[in-house]
Structure formats: structure tokens, C-alpha cells
DSSP file (Angstrom, degrees, kcal/mol; ACC not computed):
  #  RESIDUE AA STRUCTURE BP1 BP2  ACC     N-H-->O    O-->H-N    N-H-->O    O-->H-N    TCO  KAPPA ALPHA  PHI   PSI    X-CA   Y-CA   Z-CA
    1    1 A M              0   0    0      0, 0.0     2,-0.3     0, 0.0   101,-0.3   0.000 360.0 360.0 360.0 138.3   -5.1   10.1   13.4
    2    2 A S        -     0   0    0     99,-0.1     2,-0.1     1,-0.1    99,-0.0  -0.725 360.0-106.4 -94.8 141.1   -1.8   11.0   11.8
    3    3 A A        -     0   0    0     -2,-0.3   101,-0.3   101,-0.1   100,-0.2  -0.395  30.9-128.5 -67.5 139.3   -0.3    8.7    9.2
    4    4 A G  E     -a  104   0A   0     99,-2.4   101,-2.0    -2,-0.1     2,-0.5  -0.472  19.1-125.8 -79.2 159.5    2.8    6.7   10.3
    5    5 A T  E     +a  105   0A   0     99,-0.2     2,-0.3    -2,-0.1   101,-0.2  -0.941  34.5 163.4-112.1 128.3    5.9    6.8    8.2
    6    6 A H        -     0   0    0     99,-2.5     2,-0.3    -2,-0.5    -2,-0.0  -0.917  24.8-147.5-145.4 114.4    7.5    3.5    7.0
    7    7 A N        -     0   0    0     -2,-0.3     2,-0.3    99,-0.2   101,-0.2  -0.633  21.3-163.2 -84.3 140.6   10.0    3.5    4.2
    8    8 A I  E     -b  108   0A   0     99,-2.6   101,-2.4    -2,-0.3     2,-0.4  -0.815  16.1-141.9-124.6 160.8   10.0    0.4    1.9
    9    9 A T  E     -b  109   0A   0     -2,-0.3     2,-0.5    99,-0.2   101,-0.2  -0.990  14.3-164.3-122.1 132.1   12.2   -1.4   -0.6
   10   10 A I  E     -b  110   0A   0     99,-3.0   101,-2.5    -2,-0.4     2,-0.6  -0.971  13.2-141.4-118.2 125.5   10.8   -3.0   -3.7
   11   11 A D  E >   -b  111   0A   0     -2,-0.5     3,-1.9    99,-0.2   101,-0.2  -0.773  27.9-115.3 -88.7 123.6   12.9   -5.4   -5.7
   12   12 A Q  T 3  S+     0   0    0     99,-2.8    67,-0.3    -2,-0.6   102,-0.1  -0.311  97.8  13.3 -58.0 132.1   12.3   -5.0   -9.4
   13   13 A G  T 3  S+     0   0    0     62,-0.4     2,-0.3     1,-0.3    -1,-0.3   0.465 107.6 104.3  81.9   2.5   10.7   -8.1  -11.0
   14   14 A A  S <  S-     0   0    0     -3,-1.9    -1,-0.3    60,-0.1    64,-0.2  -0.789  79.6 -97.2-114.7 157.5    9.7   -9.7   -7.6
   15   15 A T        -     0   0    0     -2,-0.3     2,-0.4    -3,-0.1    59,-0.2  -0.501  40.1-158.1 -66.3 138.2    6.4   -9.9   -5.8
   16   16 A F  E     +F   73   0B   0     57,-2.3    57,-2.3    -2,-0.2     2,-0.3  -0.987  16.8 168.2-123.1 132.7    6.0   -7.2   -3.2
   17   17 A E  E     -F   72   0B   0     -2,-0.4     2,-0.4    55,-0.2    55,-0.2  -0.996  12.3-175.6-141.1 140.0    3.7   -7.4   -0.2
   18   18 A L  E     -F   71   0B   0     53,-2.4    53,-2.8    -2,-0.3     2,-0.5  -0.987  12.3-157.9-131.8 122.7    3.4   -5.2    2.9
   19   19 A T  E     -F   70   0B   0     -2,-0.4     2,-0.4    51,-0.2    51,-0.2  -0.891   9.7-171.9-105.8 129.5    1.0   -6.2    5.7
   20   20 A V  E     -F   69   0B   0     49,-3.2    49,-2.8    -2,-0.5     2,-0.6  -0.965  13.3-152.3-121.7 132.8   -0.3   -3.5    8.1
   21   21 A T  E     -F   68   0B   0     -2,-0.4     2,-0.5    47,-0.2    47,-0.2  -0.935  14.7-151.6-105.5 120.7   -2.4   -4.1   11.2
   22   22 A I        -     0   0    0     45,-3.9     7,-2.9    -2,-0.6     2,-0.3  -0.801  15.5-171.5 -96.2 124.7   -4.5   -1.1   12.0
   23   23 A K  E     -H   28   0C   0     -2,-0.5     2,-0.4     5,-0.3     5,-0.2  -0.871  13.5-167.2-117.8 150.5   -5.3   -0.6   15.7
   24   24 A E  E >  S-H   27   0C   0      3,-3.2     3,-1.6    -2,-0.3     6,-0.0  -0.981  81.1  -9.9-136.1 121.5   -7.6    1.8   17.5
   25   25 A S  T 3  S-     0   0    0     -2,-0.4     3,-0.1     1,-0.3    -1,-0.1   0.854 131.3 -54.7  55.1  37.9   -7.4    2.1   21.3
   26   26 A G  T 3  S+     0   0    0      1,-0.2     2,-0.3     3,-0.0    -1,-0.3   0.361 120.9  94.9  83.8  -5.5   -5.0   -0.9   21.3
   27   27 A S  E <  S-H   24   0C   0     -3,-1.6    -3,-3.2     1,-0.0    -1,-0.2  -0.831  87.8 -84.7-118.3 157.7   -7.4   -3.3   19.5
   28   28 A A  E     -H   23   0C   0     -2,-0.3     2,-0.3    -5,-0.2    -5,-0.3  -0.354  49.5-119.3 -58.2 132.4   -7.7   -4.3   15.9
   29   29 A K        -     0   0    0     -7,-2.9     2,-0.7    38,-0.2    38,-0.4  -0.575  21.1-119.2 -76.5 134.1   -9.8   -1.8   14.0
   30   30 A D        +     0   0    0     -2,-0.3     3,-0.3     1,-0.1    35,-0.3  -0.653  35.8 175.2 -73.8 112.4  -13.0   -3.2   12.4
   31   31 A L    >   +     0   0    0     33,-2.4     3,-2.3    -2,-0.7    34,-0.2   0.231  42.6 113.1-103.5  12.0  -12.5   -2.5    8.7
   32   32 A S  T 3  S+     0   0    0      1,-0.3    -1,-0.2    30,-0.1    33,-0.1   0.725  82.9  44.2 -63.3 -20.6  -15.6   -4.3    7.5
   33   33 A S  T 3  S+     0   0    0     -3,-0.3    62,-0.4    31,-0.1    -1,-0.3   0.265 107.7  79.6-102.7  11.8  -17.2   -0.9    6.4
   34   34 A Y    <   -     0   0    0     -3,-2.3    29,-0.4    60,-0.1     2,-0.3  -0.774  57.7-158.4-115.3 158.6  -13.9    0.3    4.8
   35   35 A S  E     -C   93   0A   0     58,-2.7    58,-2.5    -2,-0.3     2,-0.3  -0.795  18.4-138.1-119.2 170.1  -12.0   -0.2    1.6
   36   36 A A  E     -C   92   0A   0     18,-0.3     2,-0.3    -2,-0.3    18,-0.2  -0.960  17.9-179.9-132.5 151.3   -8.3    0.5    1.1
   37   37 A R  E     +C   91   0A   0     54,-2.3    54,-3.1    -2,-0.3     2,-0.3  -0.992   0.5 178.9-147.8 148.1   -6.2    2.0   -1.6
   38   38 A A  E     -C   90   0A   0     14,-0.5    14,-2.1    -2,-0.3     2,-0.3  -0.992   4.3-170.5-150.9 143.4   -2.5    2.7   -2.1
   39   39 A Q  E     -CD  89  51A   0     50,-1.3    50,-1.3    -2,-0.3     2,-0.4  -0.955  14.2-146.0-136.7 154.8   -0.4    4.2   -4.9
   40   40 A L  E     +CD  88  50A   0     10,-2.3    10,-2.2    -2,-0.3     2,-0.3  -0.982  25.2 173.0-119.9 129.8    3.2    4.6   -5.7
   41   41 A R  E     -C   87   0A   0     46,-2.8    46,-3.2    -2,-0.4     8,-0.1  -0.961  41.5-127.2-137.6 153.8    4.4    7.8   -7.5
   42   42 A K  S    S-     0   0    0      6,-0.4     2,-0.3    -2,-0.3    -1,-0.1   0.845  96.5  -7.0 -65.9 -34.5    7.8    9.2   -8.6
   43   43 A S  S >  S-     0   0    0     44,-0.1     3,-0.9    43,-0.1    -1,-0.2  -0.952  76.8-100.1-152.2 167.8    6.8   12.5   -6.8
   44   44 A K  T 3  S+     0   0    0     -2,-0.3    -1,-0.1     1,-0.2    -2,-0.0   0.826 124.0  48.0 -60.7 -31.0    3.8   14.0   -5.1
   45   45 A E  T 3  S+     0   0    0     -4,-0.0    -1,-0.2    -3,-0.0    -3,-0.0   0.563  82.8 121.2 -88.1  -9.2    3.1   16.0   -8.3
   46   46 A S    <   -     0   0    0     -3,-0.9     0, 0.0     1,-0.1     0, 0.0  -0.285  51.6-155.2 -60.6 135.1    3.5   13.0  -10.7
   47   47 A S  S    S+     0   0    0      2,-0.0     2,-0.4    -6,-0.0    -1,-0.1   0.618  74.9  72.9 -86.4 -13.6    0.3   12.3  -12.8
   48   48 A T        +     0   0    0      2,-0.0    -6,-0.4     0, 0.0     2,-0.3  -0.802  61.9 173.1-103.5 145.7    1.2    8.7  -13.3
   49   49 A S        -     0   0    0     -2,-0.4     2,-0.5    -8,-0.1    -8,-0.2  -0.957  32.2-129.8-143.9 161.3    1.0    6.1  -10.5
   50   50 A V  E     -D   40   0A   0    -10,-2.2   -10,-2.3    -2,-0.3     2,-0.6  -0.972  31.0-139.2-109.6 129.4    1.3    2.4   -9.9
   51   51 A V  E     -D   39   0A   0     -2,-0.5   -12,-0.2   -12,-0.2     2,-0.2  -0.800   9.4-143.4 -97.7 123.3   -1.7    1.0   -8.0
   52   52 A F        -     0   0    0    -14,-2.1   -14,-0.5    -2,-0.6     2,-0.4  -0.531  21.0-116.6 -75.0 146.1   -1.2   -1.5   -5.2
   53   53 A T  E     -G   72   0B   0     19,-2.6    19,-2.4    -2,-0.2     2,-0.5  -0.736  35.5-163.2 -75.3 132.3   -3.7   -4.3   -4.7
   54   54 A C  E     +G   71   0B   0     -2,-0.4   -18,-0.3   -18,-0.2     2,-0.3  -0.976  28.5 119.7-126.9 120.7   -5.2   -3.7   -1.2
   55   55 A D  E     -G   70   0B   0     15,-2.2    15,-4.1    -2,-0.5     7,-0.2  -0.875  68.3 -83.7-158.6-169.9   -7.0   -6.4    0.7
   56   56 A R  S    S+     0   0    0      5,-1.6     6,-0.1    -2,-0.3     7,-0.1   0.867 115.3   6.1 -78.3 -37.3   -7.1   -8.6    3.8
   57   57 A D  S    S-     0   0    0      4,-0.2    -1,-0.1    13,-0.1    14,-0.1   0.243 100.6 -98.2-137.8  16.0   -4.7  -11.3    2.8
   58   58 A G  S    S+     0   0    0     12,-0.3    -5,-0.0     3,-0.2    11,-0.0   0.488 105.7  90.8  80.4   1.2   -3.2  -10.6   -0.5
   59   59 A A  S    S-     0   0    0      2,-0.0    -1,-0.1     0, 0.0     0, 0.0   0.143 110.4 -89.9-117.9  19.1   -5.7  -12.9   -2.3
   60   60 A G  S    S+     0   0    0      1,-0.3     2,-0.1    -7,-0.0    -6,-0.0   0.588  74.6 151.1  89.0   9.9   -8.4  -10.3   -3.2
   61   61 A S        -     0   0    0      1,-0.1    -5,-1.6     3,-0.0    -1,-0.3  -0.461  48.1-109.1 -76.7 148.2  -10.4  -10.8    0.0
   62   62 A A        -     0   0    0     -7,-0.2    -6,-0.2    -2,-0.1    -1,-0.1  -0.221  42.2 -90.6 -66.2 163.2  -12.5   -7.8    1.4
   63   63 A L        +     0   0    0    -29,-0.4     2,-0.2   -32,-0.2    -1,-0.1  -0.390  52.2 179.2 -71.9 156.7  -11.4   -6.1    4.5
   64   64 A S    >   -     0   0    0      4,-0.3   -33,-2.4   -35,-0.1     3,-0.8  -0.623  46.2 -70.0-141.3-161.1  -12.8   -7.4    7.8
   65   65 A D  T 3  S+     0   0    0    -35,-0.3    -2,-0.0     1,-0.2   -37,-0.0   0.352 106.0  87.3 -83.6   7.0  -12.7   -6.9   11.5
   66   66 A T  T 3  S-     0   0    0      2,-0.2    -1,-0.2     1,-0.1   -36,-0.1   0.641  90.1-131.7 -82.0 -13.6   -9.1   -8.1   11.8
   67   67 A G    <   +     0   0    0     -3,-0.8   -45,-3.9   -38,-0.4     2,-0.4   0.535  62.1 134.0  76.7   5.5   -7.6   -4.7   11.2
   68   68 A V  E     +F   21   0B   0    -47,-0.2     2,-0.4   -40,-0.1    -4,-0.3  -0.766  30.1 177.6 -98.6 131.7   -5.2   -6.2    8.6
   69   69 A V  E     -F   20   0B   0    -49,-2.8   -49,-3.2    -2,-0.4     2,-0.5  -1.000  10.3-162.0-128.5 129.8   -4.6   -4.7    5.2
   70   70 A T  E     -FG  19  55B   0    -15,-4.1   -15,-2.2    -2,-0.4     2,-0.4  -0.958   4.5-165.5-111.0 125.8   -2.1   -6.2    2.7
   71   71 A M  E     +FG  18  54B   0    -53,-2.8   -53,-2.4    -2,-0.5     2,-0.3  -0.925  19.1 173.2-109.9 135.9   -0.9   -4.0   -0.1
   72   72 A G  E     -FG  17  53B   0    -19,-2.4   -19,-2.6    -2,-0.4     2,-0.3  -0.946  28.5-154.5-145.1 161.1    0.9   -5.7   -2.9
   73   73 A L  E     -F   16   0B   0    -57,-2.3   -57,-2.3    -2,-0.3   -21,-0.1  -0.984  26.2-125.9-130.9 143.3    2.4   -5.5   -6.4
   74   74 A T     >  -     0   0    0     -2,-0.3     4,-2.4   -59,-0.2     5,-0.3  -0.389  30.1-106.8 -80.5 163.5    2.8   -8.3   -8.9
   75   75 A P  H  > S+     0   0    0      0, 0.0     4,-2.2     0, 0.0   -62,-0.4   0.874 122.5  55.0 -57.5 -36.1    6.2   -9.2  -10.5
   76   76 A A  H  > S+     0   0    0      2,-0.2     4,-1.1     1,-0.2   -63,-0.0   0.905 108.8  47.9 -64.0 -40.2    5.0   -7.7  -13.7
   77   77 A Q  H  4 S+     0   0    0      1,-0.2     3,-0.4     2,-0.2     4,-0.4   0.937 114.3  44.3 -66.2 -46.1    4.2   -4.4  -11.9
   78   78 A T  H >< S+     0   0    0     -4,-2.4     3,-0.9     1,-0.2    -1,-0.2   0.835 108.8  58.5 -69.6 -30.0    7.6   -4.2  -10.1
   79   79 A N  H 3< S+     0   0    0     -4,-2.2    -1,-0.2   -67,-0.3    -2,-0.2   0.808 101.4  56.1 -67.0 -28.2    9.4   -5.2  -13.3
   80   80 A S  T 3< S+     0   0    0     -4,-1.1     2,-0.3    -3,-0.4    -1,-0.2   0.589  89.6  96.2 -80.2  -9.3    7.9   -2.1  -15.0
   81   81 A L  S <  S-     0   0    0     -3,-0.9     2,-0.3    -4,-0.4     3,-0.1  -0.583  72.6-132.1 -81.4 141.3    9.4    0.2  -12.4
   82   82 A T        -     0   0    0     -2,-0.3    28,-0.2     1,-0.1    -2,-0.1  -0.656  35.8 -91.6 -87.9 151.3   12.7    1.9  -13.0
   83   83 A E  S    S+     0   0    0     -2,-0.3     2,-0.3    26,-0.1    28,-0.2  -0.293  83.4  63.6 -58.3 140.8   15.3    1.8  -10.3
   84   84 A G  E    S- E   0 110A   0     26,-1.8    26,-3.1    -3,-0.1     2,-0.3  -0.935  82.5 -31.8 144.1-163.6   15.2    4.8   -8.0
   85   85 A K  E     + E   0 109A   0     -2,-0.3     2,-0.3    24,-0.2    24,-0.2  -0.735  49.9 166.0 -99.5 141.6   13.2    6.6   -5.3
   86   86 A Y  E     - E   0 108A   0     22,-2.4    22,-2.2    -2,-0.3     2,-0.3  -0.823  27.1-127.2-138.1 174.9    9.4    6.9   -5.2
   87   87 A L  E     +CE  41 107A   0    -46,-3.2   -46,-2.8    20,-0.3     2,-0.3  -0.945  27.0 176.1-125.2 151.3    6.7    7.9   -2.7
   88   88 A Y  E     -CE  40 106A   0     18,-2.3    18,-1.9    -2,-0.3     2,-0.3  -0.967   9.3-174.0-146.0 162.3    3.7    5.9   -1.5
   89   89 A D  E     -CE  39 105A   0    -50,-1.3   -50,-1.3    -2,-0.3     2,-0.4  -0.977  14.6-143.1-152.0 163.0    0.8    6.0    0.9
   90   90 A L  E     -CE  38 104A   0     14,-2.5    13,-2.9    -2,-0.3    14,-1.2  -0.995  20.2-176.0-127.4 128.5   -2.0    3.7    2.0
   91   91 A E  E     -CE  37 102A   0    -54,-3.1   -54,-2.3    -2,-0.4     2,-0.4  -0.924  16.2-152.5-123.1 149.3   -5.6    5.0    2.9
   92   92 A I  E     +CE  36 101A   0      9,-2.5     9,-2.8    -2,-0.3     2,-0.3  -0.933  26.6 173.4-112.0 147.6   -8.7    3.4    4.2
   93   93 A F  E     -CE  35 100A   0    -58,-2.5   -58,-2.7    -2,-0.4     7,-0.2  -0.991  25.2-133.0-152.9 155.7  -12.0    4.9    3.2
   94   94 A T    >   -     0   0    0      5,-2.1     3,-1.9    -2,-0.3     4,-0.2  -0.524  57.1 -53.3-101.9 175.2  -15.8    4.5    3.5
   95   95 A A  G >  S+     0   0    0    -62,-0.4     3,-1.8     1,-0.3    -1,-0.2  -0.127 125.9   5.9 -50.7 139.0  -18.4    4.8    0.7
   96   96 A N  G 3  S-     0   0    0      1,-0.3    -1,-0.3     2,-0.1    -2,-0.0   0.696 122.5 -79.5  58.8  21.8  -18.3    8.0   -1.2
   97   97 A D  G <  S+     0   0    0     -3,-1.9    -1,-0.3     2,-0.2    -2,-0.2   0.817  84.5 150.2  56.5  32.3  -15.1    9.0    0.7
   98   98 A A  S <  S+     0   0    0     -3,-1.8     2,-0.4     1,-0.2    -2,-0.1   0.888  75.8  22.5 -60.7 -37.9  -17.3   10.0    3.7
   99   99 A I  S    S+     0   0    0     -4,-0.1    -5,-2.1    -5,-0.1     2,-0.4  -0.999  73.5 176.9-129.2 129.2  -14.3    9.0    5.9
  100  100 A V  E     - E   0  93A   0     -2,-0.4     2,-0.4    -7,-0.2    -7,-0.2  -0.994   1.7-179.6-132.6 126.1  -10.7    8.9    4.6
  101  101 A N  E     - E   0  92A   0     -9,-2.8    -9,-2.5    -2,-0.4     2,-0.6  -0.986  22.3-142.7-126.9 123.3   -7.8    8.1    6.8
  102  102 A R  E     - E   0  91A   0     -2,-0.4   -11,-0.3  -101,-0.3     3,-0.1  -0.750  22.5-179.1 -79.6 124.3   -4.2    7.9    5.6
  103  103 A I  E     +     0   0A   0    -13,-2.9   -99,-2.4    -2,-0.6     2,-0.3   0.883  58.1   0.7 -93.4 -47.0   -2.7    5.1    7.5
  104  104 A I  E     +aE   4  90A   0    -14,-1.2   -14,-2.5  -101,-0.3    -1,-0.3  -0.983  60.2 170.9-147.1 152.4    0.9    4.9    6.4
  105  105 A Q  E     +aE   5  89A   0   -101,-2.0   -99,-2.5    -2,-0.3     2,-0.3  -0.965  15.5 119.4-154.5 164.2    3.2    6.8    4.0
  106  106 A G  E     - E   0  88A   0    -18,-1.9   -18,-2.3    -2,-0.3     2,-0.3  -0.988  54.8 -53.6 165.1-168.8    6.8    7.0    3.1
  107  107 A S  E     - E   0  87A   0     -2,-0.3   -99,-2.6   -20,-0.2     2,-0.4  -0.672  38.4-151.7 -97.1 155.5    9.5    6.6    0.5
  108  108 A A  E     -bE   8  86A   0    -22,-2.2   -22,-2.4    -2,-0.3     2,-0.6  -0.996   1.6-156.1-127.8 129.5   10.0    3.5   -1.6
  109  109 A T  E     -bE   9  85A   0   -101,-2.4   -99,-3.0    -2,-0.4     2,-0.6  -0.925   8.4-152.8-104.4 123.9   13.3    2.5   -3.1
  110  110 A V  E     -bE  10  84A   0    -26,-3.1   -26,-1.8    -2,-0.6     2,-0.4  -0.875   8.9-153.6 -98.6 119.9   13.2    0.3   -6.2
  111  111 A N  E     -b   11   0A   0   -101,-2.5   -99,-2.8    -2,-0.6     2,-0.1  -0.792  22.0-115.4 -93.5 131.4   16.3   -1.9   -6.5
  112  112 A R        -     0   0    0     -2,-0.4     2,-0.2  -101,-0.2   -30,-0.1  -0.392  29.7-121.3 -66.8 138.1   17.1   -3.0  -10.1
  113  113 A G        -     0   0    0      1,-0.1    -1,-0.1    -2,-0.1  -100,-0.1  -0.478  19.9-167.9 -77.0 151.1   16.9   -6.7  -10.7
  114  114 A I        +     0   0    0     -2,-0.2     2,-0.4  -102,-0.1    -1,-0.1   0.794  70.0  69.5-103.1 -47.8   19.9   -8.6  -11.9
  115  115 A T              0   0    0      1,-0.2    -1,-0.1     0, 0.0    -2,-0.0  -0.613 360.0 360.0 -76.9 127.2   18.4  -12.0  -12.9
  116  116 A R              0   0    0     -2,-0.4    -1,-0.2    -3,-0.1  -103,-0.0   0.320 360.0 360.0-133.2 360.0   16.3  -11.6  -16.1
């Protein structure tokens, strides 16, 4: 499966969440044997990253058979980002990276906050 492309906007200093429903043959993919991970970087070569929280509902729940993954950043995380362009991707994977699938990828624009 090839990763979809979805460009996102992140507001500096605000909570960010993106919910993705993963389907396989038209039905929600059972993710109960998978984990998810996502990172934000200034460039593909950048050694530093911001790690998204990845779970079923944004509250730390494990993945399940619903096919839903929520990736999020806290206000403290987004506040530490400088305004500009970034890249991100989201992967699902099984134990020991036996199976790894990139689900979605794209650019992220961080908008500077005004209210401080």
C-alpha cells in the first residue's frame, strides 16, 4: 500500500490532532496487533524531530479493530515549534518492525501564534 499525501497546518501554542481511519478492502483495518508512530521534521535529513502521540482516541488508548489512529501534539510541543514548513509521516507497525506501513505523509505548515 502506498502512503496517502495530506498536508496539514499546525497553530503554534495550540493543541493539534489529526484523526485517520485506515481501511483495507473498504472496511476498517483491524489494528489490534499494530502500534503507530509519527514524527515531524524540518527536512528529511534533519536529525531532530518532534514525536506525535499516536493512539486510538487522543487519550493514550491502544489501537483496536476500529482502524482509527489519532496523532497529536500538546500546546507545549506546538509552542516550541518555529514558524515555517516541516515534513511529517505516520506509520503503523507490528512487533520488532516485522511489518511497517507508511499510512500518510505530507508537509506541515506551522503558523506563528499571536496571543501569548
